[in-house]
C-alpha positions in Angstrom: 11.4 42.5 -35.1 14.1 42.9 -32.6 14.3 45.0 -29.5 17.4 47.0 -28.8 18.7 48.3 -25.5 21.7 50.7 -25.3 24.0 51.1 -22.4 27.3 52.6 -21.5 26.6 56.3 -22.0 27.6 58.9 -19.4 29.7 61.9 -18.7 33.3 61.9 -19.6 36.0 64.5 -20.0 37.5 65.5 -23.3 40.1 63.0 -24.4 38.4 60.2 -22.5 36.8 57.0 -23.7 33.5 55.2 -23.5 32.2 51.9 -24.8 28.6 51.7 -25.7 26.7 48.4 -25.9 23.5 47.6 -27.7 21.9 44.4 -26.6 19.3 42.8 -28.9 16.5 40.4 -28.3 15.6 37.7 -30.8 17.3 34.6 -32.2 18.1 36.1 -35.6 20.4 38.9 -34.4 23.2 37.4 -36.5 21.2 38.3 -39.6 20.7 41.9 -38.8 22.8 44.8 -40.1 23.4 47.2 -37.2 24.2 50.8 -36.9 25.0 53.5 -34.4 23.6 57.0 -34.9 23.7 60.1 -32.9 21.6 63.2 -32.5 22.8 66.4 -30.8 20.3 69.1 -29.6 19.1 71.1 -32.5 20.8 68.9 -35.1 19.6 66.1 -37.4 20.4 62.5 -36.7 23.6 61.4 -38.2 25.4 58.2 -38.8 28.3 57.2 -36.6 29.1 53.7 -37.8 27.5 50.7 -39.2 28.3 47.0 -39.5 27.0 44.2 -41.7 25.6 41.1 -40.1 28.6 39.1 -41.1 30.9 41.8 -39.6 32.9 41.9 -42.8 31.7 45.4 -43.7 31.9 48.5 -41.6 31.2 52.1 -42.3 32.3 55.2 -40.4 31.5 58.8 -40.7 34.5 60.5 -42.1 35.0 62.8 -39.1 35.0 59.8 -36.7 37.4 57.5 -38.5 40.3 56.5 -36.3 38.5 57.4 -33.0 35.5 55.2 -33.0 35.3 51.4 -33.6 32.1 49.4 -34.2 32.1 45.7 -33.5 29.6 42.9 -32.8 29.4 39.6 -31.0 26.7 37.5 -32.5 27.0 35.0 -29.8 26.0 37.7 -27.3 23.5 39.4 -29.5 25.4 42.7 -28.9 27.0 45.4 -30.9 29.5 47.7 -29.5 30.8 51.2 -30.1 34.3 52.0 -28.7 34.8 55.7 -28.6 38.2 57.1 -27.9 39.7 60.7 -27.8 36.2 62.0 -27.2 35.5 65.7 -27.9 32.8 68.0 -26.7 31.3 68.0 -30.1 30.6 64.2 -29.7 28.0 65.1 -27.1 24.7 63.6 -28.3 22.1 60.9 -27.7 23.5 57.7 -29.3 21.1 55.2 -30.6 21.6 51.8 -32.2 19.5 50.5 -35.1 18.9 47.2 -36.8 17.4 45.7 -39.9 17.2 42.2 -41.1 19.4 41.8 -44.2 19.9 39.0 -46.7 23.2 40.6 -47.8 26.2 39.6 -45.6 28.1 42.6 -46.7 25.4 45.3 -46.4 25.9 48.1 -43.9 23.9 51.1 -45.1 24.6 54.5 -43.5 21.2 55.9 -44.1 19.1 56.1 -40.9 15.8 55.6 -42.8 16.9 52.1 -44.0 16.8 50.8 -40.4 13.4 49.7 -39.0 14.3 48.8 -35.4 15.6 51.5 -33.0 16.7 51.6 -29.4 15.8 54.4 -27.0 19.2 55.8 -27.0 21.9 56.6 -24.4 23.2 60.1 -23.6 26.9 60.8 -24.0 28.2 64.1 -22.7 31.8 65.2 -23.1 33.0 68.0 -21.0 35.8 70.3 -22.0 
């Protein structure tokens, strides 16, 4: 098991940027596939981006490609989500998720595959 703590959320104007961080406990972070997901009020949780434990595979929701970037620093046990050109429709609670994986290239986009979740951080984009 790994514990996850997100930070970096807040209020930003449309067109602005935020960088979310997800710090993980545990010595095996480098073996965890990681993902960022979001949930807006009244909507289902959806994938934002995922990254394999090796960092060689990333996945992005089609609507977010080119604006969001996921990365990880295994030395710091942290995964990041850089969000640029934010839009009001990006407003949501953003959560990071993790799962131990034996596959260096695996970065599933399905929320149910992940078995460790953070509490989430609110991102609000004003128009």
